[in-house]
Structures are given as C-alpha cells and as structure tokens.
C-alpha positions as CSV (number, residue, x, y, z in Angstrom):
1,X,92.3,-78.5,-79.7
2,X,96.0,-77.4,-78.7
3,X,98.0,-75.1,-80.5
4,X,101.7,-75.6,-80.3
5,X,103.8,-72.6,-79.6
6,X,107.5,-71.8,-79.5
7,X,109.0,-69.3,-76.8
8,X,112.1,-67.4,-77.4
9,X,114.2,-70.1,-75.5
10,X,113.1,-72.7,-77.6
11,X,111.0,-74.5,-75.1
12,X,108.1,-76.3,-76.6
13,X,104.5,-76.2,-75.0
14,X,101.2,-75.9,-75.7
15,X,98.2,-73.4,-75.3
16,X,94.6,-74.1,-75.1
17,X,92.1,-72.4,-77.5
18,X,90.6,-70.6,-74.6
19,X,94.2,-69.5,-73.5
20,X,94.8,-68.1,-77.1
21,X,91.3,-66.5,-77.5
22,X,91.6,-64.8,-74.2
23,X,95.7,-63.5,-75.0
24,X,94.2,-62.2,-78.4
25,X,91.0,-60.4,-76.8
26,X,93.5,-59.0,-73.8
27,X,96.1,-57.8,-76.4
28,X,93.7,-56.3,-78.9
29,X,91.5,-54.3,-76.1
30,X,94.5,-53.6,-73.9
31,X,93.8,-50.8,-71.6
32,X,91.7,-48.8,-73.5
33,X,88.5,-50.7,-72.2
34,X,88.9,-49.0,-68.9
35,X,88.3,-45.4,-70.7
36,X,84.9,-46.9,-71.9
37,X,82.7,-45.7,-69.3
38,X,83.9,-42.2,-69.6
39,X,83.8,-42.1,-73.5
40,X,80.2,-43.3,-73.5
41,X,79.0,-41.4,-70.5
42,X,77.7,-38.7,-73.0
43,X,75.9,-41.0,-75.4
44,X,72.7,-42.9,-75.2
45,X,72.6,-46.7,-74.7
46,X,72.2,-47.7,-78.6
47,X,75.1,-45.7,-80.2
48,X,77.4,-46.8,-77.1
49,X,76.5,-50.4,-78.1
50,X,76.6,-50.0,-81.2
51,X,80.3,-48.5,-81.2
52,X,81.5,-51.0,-79.2
53,X,80.5,-53.9,-81.1
54,X,81.6,-52.2,-84.5
55,X,85.0,-51.6,-82.8
56,X,85.2,-55.2,-81.2
57,X,84.3,-56.5,-84.9
58,X,87.0,-54.6,-86.5
59,X,89.6,-55.7,-83.6
60,X,88.7,-59.4,-84.3
61,X,89.4,-58.7,-88.0
62,X,92.3,-56.8,-87.3
63,X,94.0,-59.4,-84.9
64,X,92.9,-62.4,-87.1
65,X,94.9,-60.8,-90.0
66,X,98.0,-60.5,-87.7
67,X,97.8,-64.1,-86.7
68,X,97.4,-65.3,-90.2
69,X,100.7,-63.6,-91.1
70,X,102.4,-64.3,-88.3
71,X,101.7,-67.7,-88.9
72,X,102.7,-67.7,-92.7
73,X,106.0,-65.8,-92.0
74,X,106.7,-67.2,-88.5
75,X,107.3,-63.9,-87.4
76,X,105.7,-63.4,-83.9
77,X,106.3,-59.4,-83.3
78,X,104.6,-56.6,-85.3
79,X,108.3,-55.4,-86.2
80,X,109.4,-58.6,-87.6
81,X,106.3,-59.3,-89.5
82,X,106.4,-55.5,-91.0
83,X,110.2,-56.4,-92.3
84,X,108.6,-59.0,-94.6
85,X,106.3,-56.1,-96.4
86,X,107.5,-56.3,-100.1
87,X,109.6,-53.3,-101.4
88,X,112.7,-52.0,-100.0
89,X,111.2,-49.7,-97.4
90,X,110.2,-52.9,-94.9
91,X,113.1,-52.7,-92.9
92,X,112.7,-48.9,-92.2
93,X,108.9,-49.7,-91.2
94,X,110.3,-52.1,-88.9
95,X,112.4,-49.7,-87.1
96,X,110.1,-47.3,-86.8
97,X,107.3,-49.9,-85.5
98,X,109.8,-51.0,-82.7
99,X,110.6,-47.6,-82.2
100,X,107.1,-46.6,-81.8
101,X,106.3,-49.5,-79.9
102,X,109.1,-49.0,-77.3
103,X,107.8,-45.6,-77.0
104,X,104.5,-46.5,-76.4
105,X,105.3,-49.0,-73.6
106,X,107.5,-46.2,-72.2
107,X,104.5,-43.9,-72.0
108,X,102.0,-46.2,-70.6
109,X,104.6,-47.5,-67.8
110,X,104.9,-43.6,-66.9
111,X,101.0,-43.4,-67.2
112,X,100.6,-46.3,-64.5
113,X,103.4,-44.8,-62.2
114,X,101.6,-41.3,-62.1
115,X,98.4,-43.3,-61.3
116,X,100.1,-44.9,-58.6
117,X,101.8,-41.7,-57.2
118,X,98.4,-39.8,-57.3
119,X,96.4,-43.0,-55.8
120,X,99.0,-43.3,-52.8
121,X,99.5,-39.6,-52.0
122,X,96.7,-39.0,-49.7
123,X,98.1,-42.0,-47.4
124,X,101.8,-41.2,-47.8
125,X,101.3,-37.6,-47.3
126,X,100.7,-37.8,-43.7
127,X,102.8,-40.6,-43.1
128,X,106.1,-38.0,-44.4
129,X,104.5,-35.3,-41.8
130,X,102.5,-33.3,-44.5
131,X,98.6,-32.6,-44.7
132,X,97.0,-33.1,-47.8
133,X,96.0,-29.6,-48.1
134,X,99.7,-28.5,-47.5
135,X,100.3,-30.2,-50.9
136,X,97.9,-28.1,-52.7
137,X,99.1,-24.7,-50.9
138,X,103.0,-24.7,-51.7
139,X,104.9,-27.3,-50.1
140,X,107.5,-28.9,-53.1
141,X,105.8,-31.4,-55.0
142,X,109.1,-33.3,-55.1
143,X,108.8,-34.0,-51.6
144,X,106.1,-36.2,-51.6
145,X,105.5,-37.1,-55.7
146,X,109.5,-38.3,-56.2
147,X,109.3,-41.0,-53.3
148,X,105.9,-42.5,-54.6
149,X,107.0,-42.5,-58.3
150,X,110.4,-44.1,-57.2
151,X,108.4,-46.6,-54.8
152,X,105.9,-47.4,-58.0
153,X,109.1,-48.0,-60.2
154,X,110.5,-50.0,-57.8
155,X,107.6,-52.0,-57.3
156,X,107.0,-52.5,-60.8
157,X,110.8,-53.3,-61.8
158,X,110.2,-57.0,-61.1
159,X,107.5,-57.6,-63.3
160,X,109.9,-56.5,-66.0
161,X,111.7,-59.8,-65.7
162,X,108.7,-62.2,-65.5
163,X,108.6,-64.6,-68.1
164,X,106.1,-64.4,-70.6
C-alpha cells in the first residue's frame, strides 16, 4: 500500500509502507539509540530488554498519535500541529516548540562537530606538526581544534541543502 504525500514544493509522490515505517522508527529513536550500550551497561539483561521494550512501545504510541493528528489537521511539523491546540495559547506553544526544536538541532549539530574534531585530532595533530602529547601539555587548543571544527562544519554544510 502506498501513501500519498505532498512536499513543500507541491510535488506529488508516493512512499511505501516500509518507507514510512523506517522513517517513523528513525525519527522516534533518533541518536538516542547510540547511548543504549552505555545506559544499559550497569543493568542486567532482563531489566535492559524490558526497559527497551517499554520505551519502544511508548514511542510507537506517541508517533501514531502524531501521525493521526498530522493527517487530521494537515499540519506536518510539530510546531504547526501545536498551533491547532484549543485555546488562546496555541500560538505561544507553537513558537516555543519551534524555538526549542531549533535549539535542539543546533546543539545536536554542535555535538556532532565536536565528535568529528575529537575523532580527527589524533590524525590531524601530527599533520599540523604537533605530537598528540603536546596537546595535553600546554599547546593552545585552538591551533588544532578550531581548524578541525571548521573542516567538520564545512563538510556538514552541503548536507543542510539536500532535499528531504
């Protein structure tokens, strides 16, 4: 079964049920799935699996509520959907949601850039004439970190312009 969808450029297309399912799972779980090994390291197997199943069940229910509401109001982002809340505060909630989403995306991208810089530092430091031990003993951090952060941002910039 295919689900019709409309993009912001008013082009019509379709997506399969498997595609919708994969997108919803990805959106629901996000990067948080990467922290599961660390979060569950101190727990035994049964509580870990039970916790994962409960959280995934709540995730499915939440995503389905959002999908039904988005379909009913034809509002396909969370801020626009909150704008349909009853009462006179819906516009405030919409603005706060959009601001928090922007802040969250900014912080996630900042975290990703830091991970990129941390991962490249052992390789880039010798290329810039530093020993890795020099970085821990007083060399200015910005001589290696800033170029790596800049290169990470430069690499991520084209991804911002990809069509979704």
